[in-house]
VODO-30182 format. One record per residue: x, y, z of N, C-alpha, C, O in turn; residue in one letter. Coordinates in steps of 0.1 Angstrom, whole numbers, padded with zeros to 4 digits, always signed. Layout:
XYZXYZXYZXYZa...
! end
This chain:
-0124-0151+0919-0138-0147+0923-0147-0159+0921-0146-0166+0911m-0156-0162+0930-0165-0172+0929-0178-0167+0922-0180-0155+0921t-0186-0176+0916-0199-0172+0910-0208-0164+0920-0214-0155+0916p-0208-0169+0933-0216-0162+0943-0211-0148+0945-0219-0138+0947s-0198-0146+0945-0193-0132+0947-0197-0123+0935-0200-0111+0938q-0196-0128+0923-0200-0120+0912-0215-0117+0913-0219-0106+0910l-0223-0127+0916-0238-0124+0918-0241-0114+0928-0249-0105+0926l-0233-0114+0939-0234-0104+0949-0231-0090+0944-0238-0080+0947s-0221-0089+0936-0218-0076+0930-0228-0071+0920-0232-0059+0920r-0234-0080+0913-0245-0077+0903-0257-0071+0911-0263-0061+0907v-0260-0078+0922-0272-0073+0930-0269-0059+0936-0279-0051+0937r-0257-0056+0939-0253-0043+0944-0251-0032+0933-0247-0021+0936k-0253-0036+0921-0251-0028+0909-0237-0024+0908-0234-0013+0902r-0228-0032+0913-0214-0030+0912-0208-0039+0901-0201-0048+0903d-0211-0035+0888-0207-0043+0877-0192-0041+0873-0189-0029+0871l-0184-0051+0872-0170-0049+0868-0169-0046+0854-0178-0049+0846p-0159-0039+0849-0157-0035+0835-0155-0047+0826-0160-0047+0815p-0147-0057+0831-0144-0069+0823-0144-0081+0832-0138-0080+0843v-0150-0092+0827-0151-0104+0835-0147-0115+0825-0150-0116+0814v-0139-0125+0831-0136-0137+0823-0142-0149+0830-0139-0151+0842l-0151-0156+0823-0157-0168+0829-0149-0180+0823-0149-0182+0811l-0143-0187+0832-0133-0197+0829-0137-0210+0833-0139-0213+0845l-0140-0220+0824-0143-0233+0828-0156-0238+0822-0164-0230+0817g-0159-0251+0822-0170-0257+0815-0183-0258+0822-0193-0263+0816p-0184-0254+0835-0196-0257+0842-0208-0248+0837-0207-0236+0838e-0218-0254+0832-0228-0247+0825-0239-0240+0834-0244-0229+0831a-0242-0247+0845-0253-0242+0853-0250-0228+0859-0258-0219+0858y-0238-0227+0865-0234-0214+0871-0233-0204+0861-0236-0192+0863q-0227-0207+0849-0226-0198+0838-0239-0192+0834-0240-0180+0831r-0249-0201+0833-0263-0196+0829-0268-0187+0840-0274-0177+0836r-0266-0190+0852-0271-0181+0863-0265-0167+0862-0272-0157+0864r-0252-0167+0860-0245-0154+0859-0249-0146+0847-0251-0134+0848l-0251-0153+0836-0256-0146+0824-0270-0140+0826-0273-0129+0822k-0279-0148+0832-0292-0143+0834-0292-0131+0843-0299-0121+0841e-0284-0132+0854-0283-0121+0863-0277-0108+0857-0282-0097+0859a-0267-0110+0849-0260-0098+0842-0270-0092+0832-0271-0080+0830l-0277-0101+0824-0286-0096+0814-0298-0088+0821-0303-0079+0815m-0302-0093+0832-0313-0086+0840-0309-0073+0845-0317-0065+0849a-0296-0070+0846-0290-0058+0852-0290-0047+0842-0288-0035+0846a-0292-0049+0830-0292-0038+0820-0306-0038+0813-0314-0048+0814v-0309-0028+0806-0321-0026+0799-0323-0036+0787-0313-0040+0782a-0335-0039+0784-0337-0048+0772-0332-0041+0760-0334-0029+0758e-0325-0048+0752-0319-0042+0740-0305-0036+0742-0299-0031+0733g-0300-0037+0755-0287-0032+0758-0276-0043+0758-0265-0041+0764a-0279-0055+0753-0270-0066+0753-0265-0069+0739-0273-0070+0729v-0252-0070+0737-0246-0073+0724-0238-0086+0726-0231-0088+0736t-0239-0095+0716-0231-0107+0717-0221-0108+0705-0224-0104+0694e-0209-0112+0708-0199-0114+0698-0193-0128+0699-0194-0134+0710h-0188-0133+0689-0181-0147+0688-0167-0144+0683-0165-0140+0672d-0157-0147+0692-0143-0145+0688-0139-0155+0677-0128-0153+0672l-0147-0165+0674-0144-0173+0663-0148-0167+0650-0144-0172+0639g-0155-0156+0650-0160-0149+0638-0155-0135+0637-0153-0130+0626e-0152-0128+0648-0148-0114+0648-0135-0113+0656-0132-0122+0664v-0127-0103+0654-0115-0101+0661-0116-0094+0674-0127-0088+0676g-0106-0096+0682-0107-0089+0696-0108-0074+0694-0114-0067+0702l-0101-0068+0684-0101-0054+0682-0115-0049+0679-0119-0038+0684a-0123-0056+0672-0136-0052+0669-0145-0052+0681-0153-0044+0683e-0143-0062+0690-0150-0063+0702-0147-0051+0711-0156-0045+0717v-0134-0047+0712-0130-0036+0720-0135-0023+0714-0138-0014+0722l-0135-0022+0701-0141-0010+0695-0155-0008+0699-0160+0003+0701d-0163-0019+0699-0177-0019+0703-0178-0014+0717-0187-0006+0721d-0169-0020+0726-0170-0016+0740-0167-0001+0742-0172+0005+0751a-0159+0005+0733-0155+0019+0735-0166+0028+0729-0167+0040+0733r-0174+0023+0721-0185+0031+0714-0196+0034+0724-0199+0026+0733s-0202+0046+0723-0212+0051+0732-0226+0048+0726-0227+0049+0714l-0235+0044+0734-0249+0041+0729-0258+0053+0732-0257+0059+0743s-0266+0056+0722-0276+0067+0724-0288+0062+0731-0297+0070+0735l-0290+0049+0732-0302+0044+0737-0302+0036+0750-0312+0033+0756f-0290+0034+0755-0288+0026+0768-0277+0032+0777-0266+0035+0772a-0281+0035+0789-0271+0040+0798-0261+0030+0802-0249+0033+0805a-0265+0017+0803-0256+0007+0807-0257-0004+0796-0267-0007+0791e-0245-0010+0793-0245-0020+0782-0238-0033+0787-0228-0032+0796r-0242-0044+0782-0235-0057+0784-0231-0062+0771-0239-0064+0762l-0218-0065+0770-0212-0072+0758-0207-0085+0762-0198-0087+0769i-0214-0095+0756-0211-0109+0759-0203-0116+0748-0208-0116+0736w-0191-0121+0751-0182-0126+0741-0180-0141+0743-0175-0145+0753v-0184-0149+0733-0183-0164+0734-0170-0168+0727-0164-0160+0719v-0166-0180+0729-0154-0186+0723-0142-0177+0725-0134-0174+0716n-0140-0173+0738-0129-0164+0741-0115-0171+0738-0105-0164+0736a-0115-0184+0738-0103-0192+0735-0098-0189+0721-0086-0190+0718e-0107-0184+0712-0103-0182+0698-0093-0170+0697-0088-0167+0687a-0092-0162+0708-0082-0151+0708-0068-0156+0708-0059-0148+0705a-0066-0169+0710-0053-0175+0709-0052-0183+0696-0060-0192+0694l-0042-0180+0688-0040-0188+0676-0035-0201+0680-0028-0203+0689r-0039-0211+0672-0034-0224+0675-0019-0225+0672-0014-0220+0662r-0012-0230+0681+0003-0232+0679+0005-0243+0669-0004-0251+0666s+0016-0243+0662+0019-0252+0651+0019-0267+0657+0016-0276+0649r+0023-0268+0669+0023-0282+0675+0018-0280+0689+0018-0269+0695t+0013-0291+0695+0007-0290+0709+0019-0288+0719+0016-0285+0730e+0031-0290+0714+0042-0289+0723+0048-0275+0723+0058-0272+0731e+0043-0266+0715+0048-0252+0714+0047-0245+0728+0037-0246+0735e+0057-0238+0732+0058-0232+0745+0048-0220+0745+0045-0214+0735t+0044-0216+0757+0035-0205+0759+0041-0192+0754+0033-0183+0750e+0054-0190+0754+0060-0178+0751+0062-0175+0737+0067-0164+0733g+0060-0185+0728+0062-0183+0714+0051-0176+0707+0041-0172+0714e+0052-0174+0694+0043-0164+0687+0029-0170+0684+0023-0166+0675a+0025-0181+0691+0013-0187+0688+0001-0179+0692-0010-0182+0688g+0003-0169+0701-0009-0162+0706-0010-0147+0700+0001-0141+0698a-0022-0143+0699-0024-0129+0694-0019-0120+0706-0020-0123+0717i-0015-0108+0702-0010-0098+0712-0022-0094+0721-0032-0090+0716d-0020-0095+0734-0031-0091+0743-0030-0077+0748-0037-0072+0757a-0020-0069+0742-0018-0056+0746-0031-0047+0745-0033-0039+0754t-0038-0048+0734-0050-0040+0733-0060-0042+0744-0067-0032+0749p-0061-0054+0749-0070-0057+0760-0065-0050+0773-0073-0044+0780l-0052-0051+0775-0046-0044+0787-0048-0029+0786-0051-0023+0796a-0047-0024+0774-0048-0009+0772-0063-0005+0775-0065+0005+0781a-0072-0013+0771-0086-0010+0773-0089-0010+0788-0096-0002+0793y-0084-0020+0795-0086-0021+0810-0080-0009+0818-0085-0006+0829l-0070-0003+0812-0065+0009+0819-0075+0021+0818-0074+0030+0827r-0084+0021+0809-0094+0031+0808-0107+0026+0802-0110+0029+0790n-0113+0017+0809-0125+0011+0804-0137+0020+0802-0137+0031+0809p-0146+0018+0793-0157+0026+0791-0167+0025+0803-0171+0014+0806t-0171+0036+0809-0180+0036+0820-0193+0030+0816-0198+0032+0805p-0199+0022+0825-0213+0016+0823-0213+0006+0812-0224+0002+0807s-0202+0000+0808-0201-0011+0799-0194-0023+0806-0184-0021+0812v-0201-0034+0806-0195-0046+0812-0193-0056+0800-0201-0059+0792t-0180-0060+0800-0175-0069+0789-0172-0083+0795-0164-0084+0804l-0179-0093+0790-0178-0106+0796-0172-0116+0785-0178-0117+0774v-0161-0122+0788-0155-0131+0780-0158-0145+0785-0155-0148+0797f-0163-0154+0777-0167-0167+0781-0158-0177+0774-0158-0179+0762e-0150-0184+0783-0140-0194+0778-0144-0207+0785-0140-0210+0796a-0151-0216+0778-0157-0227+0784-0151-0240+0778-0155-0251+0782v-0142-0239+0769-0138-0251+0761-0130-0261+0770-0131-0273+0768r-0121-0256+0778-0111-0264+0785-0115-0265+0800-0120-0256+0806y-0111-0277+0805-0113-0280+0819-0101-0276+0827-0091-0272+0821d-0101-0278+0840-0090-0274+0849-0080-0285+0851-0069-0283+0857f-0083-0297+0847-0075-0309+0850-0072-0317+0837-0078-0314+0827e-0063-0326+0838-0060-0335+0827-0053-0328+0816-0046-0319+0817g-0057-0333+0804-0050-0328+0792-0054-0313+0789-0046-0306+0782d-0065-0309+0794-0069-0295+0792-0062-0285+0800-0062-0273+0798d-0055-0289+0811-0050-0280+0821-0040-0270+0814-0040-0258+0817k-0031-0275+0806-0021-0266+0800-0028-0256+0790-0024-0244+0790r-0038-0260+0783-0045-0251+0774-0052-0241+0782-0053-0229+0778k-0058-0245+0794-0065-0236+0802-0056-0225+0807-0059-0213+0808q-0043-0229+0811-0034-0219+0816-0030-0209+0805-0027-0198+0808e-0029-0214+0792-0026-0204+0781-0037-0194+0780-0035-0182+0778r-0050-0198+0782-0061-0189+0781-0060-0179+0793-0062-0167+0791v-0057-0184+0805-0056-0175+0816-0045-0165+0815-0047-0154+0818r-0034-0170+0809-0023-0161+0807-0026-0150+0797-0022-0138+0799k-0033-0153+0786-0037-0143+0776-0045-0132+0783-0044-0120+0780f-0055-0136+0791-0064-0127+0798-0059-0123+0811-0067-0119+0820f-0046-0123+0813-0040-0120+0827-0044-0106+0831-0044-0103+0843a-0046-0096+0822-0050-0083+0826-0064-0082+0832-0067-0072+0839a-0072-0092+0830-0085-0092+0836-0085-0096+0851-0080-0107+0854v-0089-0087+0859-0088-0090+0874-0099-0099+0878-0097-0108+0887r-0111-0097+0873-0123-0105+0877-0124-0118+0869-0130-0118+0858e-0118-0128+0874-0119-0142+0868-0127-0151+0876-0125-0153+0888v-0138-0156+0870-0147-0165+0877-0144-0179+0872-0146-0182+0861v-0140-0188+0881-0137-0202+0878-0150-0210+0879-0156-0211+0889e-0154-0216+0868-0166-0224+0867-0162-0239+0866-0161-0245+0855l-0159-0245+0878-0155-0259+0878-0167-0268+0878-0177-0265+0884r-0165-0280+0872-0176-0289+0871-0179-0295+0885-0171-0297+0894r-0192-0296+0887-0197-0303+0899-0195-0318+0898-0197-0324+0887y-0191-0324+0909-0193-0339+0910-0207-0342+0911-0215-0333+0916s-0211-0354+0909-0226-0358+0910-0230-0356+0925-0241-0351+0927a-0221-0359+0934-0225-0357+0948-0226-0342+0952-0236-0339+0959h-0217-0334+0947-0218-0319+0950-0231-0313+0943-0237-0305+0949e-0234-0318+0931-0246-0312+0924-0258-0316+0932-0267-0308+0934a-0259-0329+0936-0271-0333+0944-0272-0325+0957-0283-0321+0961r-0260-0324+0964-0260-0317+0977-0265-0302+0975-0273-0297+0983g-0260-0295+0965-0263-0281+0963-0278-0280+0960-0285-0271+0965e-0282-0288+0951-0296-0288+0946-0306-0290+0958-0316-0283+0960a-0302-0300+0966-0311-0303+0978-0311-0292+0988-0322-0289+0994q-0299-0286+0990-0299-0275+1000-0307-0263+0995-0314-0257+1003a-0306-0260+0982-0314-0249+0976-0329-0252+0977-0337-0243+0982r-0333-0264+0974-0347-0268+0975-0352-0267+0989-0363-0262+0991v-0344-0272+0998-0348-0272+1012-0350-0258+1017-0360-0255+1024t-0341-0249+1014-0342-0235+1018-0355-0228+1012-0362-0221+1019t-0357-0230+0999-0368-0224+0993-0381-0229+0998-0391-0222+0999i-0381-0243+1001-0394-0249+1006-0396-0244+1020-0408-0242+1024f-0386-0241+1028-0388-0235+1041-0395-0221+1039-0403-0217+1048a-0391-0214+1029-0398-0201+1026-0413-0203+1023-0421-0196+1027l-0416-0214+1015-0430-0217+1012-0437-0220+1025-0449-0215+1027v-0432-0228+1034-0438-0231+1047-0441-0218+1055-0451-0217+1061n-0430-0210+1056-0432-0197+1063-0443-0188+1058-0450-0182+1065a-0443-0188+1044-0454-0180+1038-0468-0186+1041-0477-0179+1043l-0468-0199+1041-0481-0206+1044-0486-0203+1058-0498-0203+1061g-0476-0202+1067-0480-0198+1081-0482-0183+1083-0486-0179+1094r-0481-0175+1072-0481-0161+1073-0471-0155+1083-0473-0145+1090r-0460-0162+1084-0449-0158+1093-0440-0149+1085-0430-0153+1079d-0443-0136+1086-0436-0126+1078-0421-0125+1083-0412-0124+1074r-0419-0125+1096-0405-0124+1101-0396-0135+1096-0385-0133+1091t-0401-0147+1097-0393-0159+1093-0392-0159+1077-0381-0163+1073r-0402-0155+1070-0401-0154+1056-0390-0145+1051-0382-0148+1042s-0389-0133+1058-0379-0123+1054-0365-0128+1058-0355-0125+1052l-0364-0135+1069-0351-0141+1074-0346-0151+1063-0334-0151+1060e-0355-0159+1058-0351-0169+1048-0347-0162+1035-0338-0166+1028i-0355-0152+1031-0351-0144+1020-0337-0138+1021-0329-0138+1012l-0334-0133+1033-0321-0128+1036-0310-0139+1034-0299-0136+1029d-0313-0151+1039-0304-0162+1038-0301-0165+1023-0290-0167+1019t-0312-0166+1015-0310-0168+1001-0302-0158+0994-0293-0161+0986l-0303-0145+0998-0296-0134+0992-0281-0136+0996-0272-0134+0987t-0278-0138+1009-0264-0139+1013-0257-0151+1007-0245-0151+1005k-0265-0162+1004-0259-0174+0998-0257-0172+0983-0252-0182+0976e-0260-0161+0978-0258-0158+0963-0269-0164+0954-0267-0166+0942g-0281-0168+0960-0291-0173+0952-0296-0163+0942-0298-0151+0945e-0298-0168+0930-0304-0159+0919-0319-0158+0922-0326-0168+0919y-0324-0147+0927-0337-0146+0931-0348-0148+0921-0358-0154+0924l-0346-0145+0908-0356-0149+0898-0357-0164+0897-0368-0169+0894p-0346-0171+0899-0347-0186+0899-0355-0191+0911-0363-0200+0910l-0353-0185+0923-0361-0188+0935-0376-0185+0932-0384-0193+0937a-0379-0174+0926-0393-0171+0923-0399-0181+0913-0410-0185+0915l-0391-0186+0904-0396-0196+0894-0399-0209+0902-0409-0216+0899a-0391-0213+0912-0394-0225+0920-0407-0223+0928-0415-0232+0928f-0409-0211+0934-0421-0208+0941-0433-0209+0932-0443-0215+0935l-0432-0204+0920-0443-0205+0910-0446-0219+0907-0458-0223+0907s-0436-0227+0904-0439-0242+0902-0446-0248+0914-0455-0256+0912t-0441-0245+0926-0446-0251+0938-0461-0248+0939-0469-0256+0942q-0464-0235+0938-0478-0231+0940-0487-0236+0928-0499-0239+0931f-0482-0237+0916-0490-0242+0905-0493-0257+0907-0505-0261+0905r-0484-0265+0912-0486-0279+0914-0496-0280+0926-0505-0289+0925l-0495-0272+0936-0504-0273+0947-0518-0269+0943-0528-0275+0948a-0520-0259+0934-0533-0255+0930-0539-0267+0921-0551-0269+0923l-0531-0273+0913-0536-0284+0905-0541-0296+0914-0551-0302+0913v-0532-0298+0925-0536-0309+0934-0548-0306+0942-0556-0315+0944a-0550-0293+0946-0562-0290+0953-0574-0291+0945-0585-0296+0949r-0573-0286+0932-0585-0287+0923-0589-0301+0920-0600-0304+0917e-0579-0310+0920-0581-0324+0917-0586-0332+0929-0589-0344+0928a-0586-0325+0941-0591-0331+0953-0582-0342+0959-0586-0351+0965g-0569-0340+0957-0559-0350+0961-0557-0348+0976-0555-0337+0981l-0557-0360+0984-0558-0359+0998-0545-0364+1005-0544-0364+1017k-0535-0368+0998-0523-0373+1004-0511-0372+0994-0513-0369+0982s-0499-0373+0999-0487-0372+0991-0487-0384+0981-0482-0382+0969s-0492-0395+0985-0492-0407+0976-0502-0404+0964-0498-0407+0953q-0513-0398+0967-0522-0395+0956-0516-0384+0947-0518-0385+0934q-0509-0375+0952-0503-0364+0944-0492-0370+0935-0491-0367+0924i-0484-0379+0941-0473-0386+0933-0479-0394+0922-0475-0393+0910q-0490-0401+0925-0496-0410+0914-0503-0401+0904-0502-0404+0892g-0509-0390+0908-0517-0382+0898-0507-0375+0888-0509-0376+0876h-0496-0369+0893-0487-0362+0884-0479-0372+0876-0475-0369+0865f-0476-0384+0882-0468-0394+0874-0476-0398+0862-0471-0400+0851s-0490-0400+0864-0498-0404+0853-0499-0393+0842-0501-0395+0830r-0497-0380+0846-0497-0369+0837-0484-0367+0830-0482-0359+0821l-0474-0375+0834-0460-0374+0828-0452-0363+0835-0441-0359+0829g-0456-0358+0846-0449-0347+0854-0440-0355+0864-0445-0362+0872v-0426-0353+0863-0418-0359+0873-0422-0356+0888-0423-0344+0891p-0424-0366+0896-0428-0364+0909-0424-0375+0918-0429-0386+0917m-0413-0373+0926-0408-0383+0935-0414-0381+0949-0421-0371+0951w-0411-0390+0958-0418-0390+0971-0417-0377+0979-0427-0372+0984g-0404-0372+0981-0402-0360+0989-0408-0348+0982-0414-0339+0989s-0408-0348+0969-0414-0336+0962-0429-0337+0964-0436-0326+0966r-0435-0348+0963-0450-0350+0965-0454-0345+0979-0464-0339+0981a-0445-0349+0989-0448-0345+1003-0447-0329+1004-0456-0323+1011e-0438-0323+0997-0437-0308+0998-0450-0302+0992-0455-0292+0997q-0454-0308+0981-0466-0302+0974-0478-0304+0983-0487-0295+0985v-0479-0316+0990-0490-0319+0999-0490-0309+1011-0501-0304+1015y-0478-0306+1016-0478-0296+1027-0482-0282+1022-0489-0275+1030q-0479-0278+1010-0483-0266+1005-0498-0265+1003-0505-0255+1006t-0504-0276+0998-0519-0277+0997-0525-0276+1011-0536-0269+1012v-0519-0282+1021-0524-0281+1034-0524-0267+1040-0532-0263+1048s-0514-0259+1036-0512-0246+1042-0519-0235+1035-0521-0224+1041n-0523-0237+1022-0530-0227+1014-0543-0231+1009-0545-0243+1004f-0553-0223+1010-0566-0225+1004-0565-0222+0989-0555-0217+0985s-0575-0226+0982-0575-0223+0967-0574-0208+0965-0566-0204+0956k-0582-0199+0971-0580-0185+0969-0566-0180+0972-0561-0171+0966p-0561-0185+0983-0547-0181+0987-0537-0185+0977-0527-0178+0974q-0538-0197+0971-0529-0202+0960-0530-0193+0948-0520-0189+0942l-0543-0189+0945-0545-0181+0933-0539-0167+0936-0533-0161+0926e-0540-0162+0948-0534-0149+0951-0519-0149+0950-0513-0140+0945t-0513-0160+0955-0499-0162+0955-0494-0162+0941-0484-0156+0938a-0501-0169+0932-0497-0169+0918-0498-0155+0911-0490-0152+0903l-0508-0148+0915-0510-0134+0909-0498-0126+0914-0493-0118+0906r-0495-0127+0927-0484-0119+0932-0470-0123+0926-0462-0114+0924l-0469-0136+0923-0457-0140+0917-0456-0135+0903-0445-0131+0898i-0467-0134+0896-0467-0128+0882-0462-0113+0883-0454-0109+0875f-0467-0106+0893-0463-0092+0894-0448-0091+0898-0441-0082+0894h-0444-0100+0907-0430-0099+0912-0421-0103+0900-0410-0097+0899a-0425-0112+0892-0417-0116+0880-0415-0104+0871-0405-0101+0865d-0426-0097+0869-0426-0085+0860-0417-0074+0866-0409-0067+0859r-0418-0073+0880-0409-0063+0886-0394-0067+0885-0386-0058+0884g-0391-0080+0885-0377-0084+0884-0372-0081+0870-0359-0080+0868l-0380-0080+0860-0376-0077+0847-0375-0062+0844-0370-0058+0833r-0380-0054+0853-0379-0039+0851-0364-0035+0851-0356-0042+0857d-0361-0024+0845-0348-0018+0845-0347-0005+0852-0355+0004+0848a-0338-0003+0861-0330-0013+0867-0337-0021+0878-0344-0014+0886p-0337-0034+0878-0344-0041+0889-0336-0041+0902-0324-0041+0902p-0343-0042+0913-0337-0044+0926-0344-0057+0931-0355-0057+0937d-0337-0068+0929-0344-0081+0931-0348-0083+0945-0359-0088+0948d-0340-0078+0955-0344-0081+0969-0356-0072+0973-0365-0078+0980r-0357-0060+0968-0368-0052+0972-0381-0058+0965-0392-0058+0972i-0380-0063+0953-0392-0069+0947-0396-0081+0954-0408-0083+0957v-0387-0090+0959-0390-0102+0966-0396-0098+0980-0405-0105+0985m-0390-0088+0987-0395-0084+1000-0410-0079+0999-0418-0082+1007e-0412-0072+0988-0426-0067+0986-0436-0079+0984-0447-0079+0989r-0431-0089+0976-0439-0101+0974-0442-0107+0988-0454-0111+0990f-0432-0109+0996-0434-0115+1009-0444-0107+1018-0453-0112+1024v-0442-0094+1018-0451-0085+1026-0466-0086+1021-0475-0087+1030l-0468-0086+1008-0481-0087+1003-0488-0101+1006-0500-0101+1009e-0480-0111+1005-0486-0125+1006-0488-0128+1021-0497-0136+1024l-0481-0121+1030-0483-0124+1044-0492-0114+1051-0493-0113+1064t-0498-0105+1043-0507-0095+1049-0520-0102+1055-0528-0095+1060t
! end
């Protein structure tokens, strides 16, 4: 399973009973955690560290029923600690170096409804010296069907994905500036299908409109002035980013920017409601801003 596929299931409220996050890539892991935590009520999240507690204790917690939350998320870090260190690095996978995984398999045959159990195994990479250790972790958690591989981005891949995301979200800013409701909703649909975490997209919109409001109040008349102004304030601002801010200033008056920020505030609060429906909240934001 890819991170985007899991995000898609979270948006559909189709939360799997147990998930294994495998690999060291931190950005996608953070996106998944934020999305999963947003899918349950505040106070319905429990965290365990397998370096401090046993697997049996975690499974007992998963089986227990809560009087205060209909849905629960149990986040377990250091999942690799479920495997005892073998006496030597050359010990074979079949020897007694690992804790019995039978209780986990038994739980998966009858998982507790409305409980999502996430094991986070981030210590080992998929290549090099870590590969064999990674396979041992995967074998121990073999009963878990939903395994999300979090592979490191190369610098080129990271830049490409970041630029693509910024380009798409900025296209949404431009469509909103033109009051083009149809195009705005189409771009929102694209973001959703691409697995974009919509609260993150809303955060980008908030930053964009705040920068544009500051630039308008400062009377800045070009992208060069914007870049120089924010650089002097210590705010990172490169040429293409300054041009995007300038276009936003050109498309929105000061009252419109203030209205956009007010609507973003309400949308952000809506995304934090339980249970949130991110797409409906964002569609409402688009409809109100393009009225």
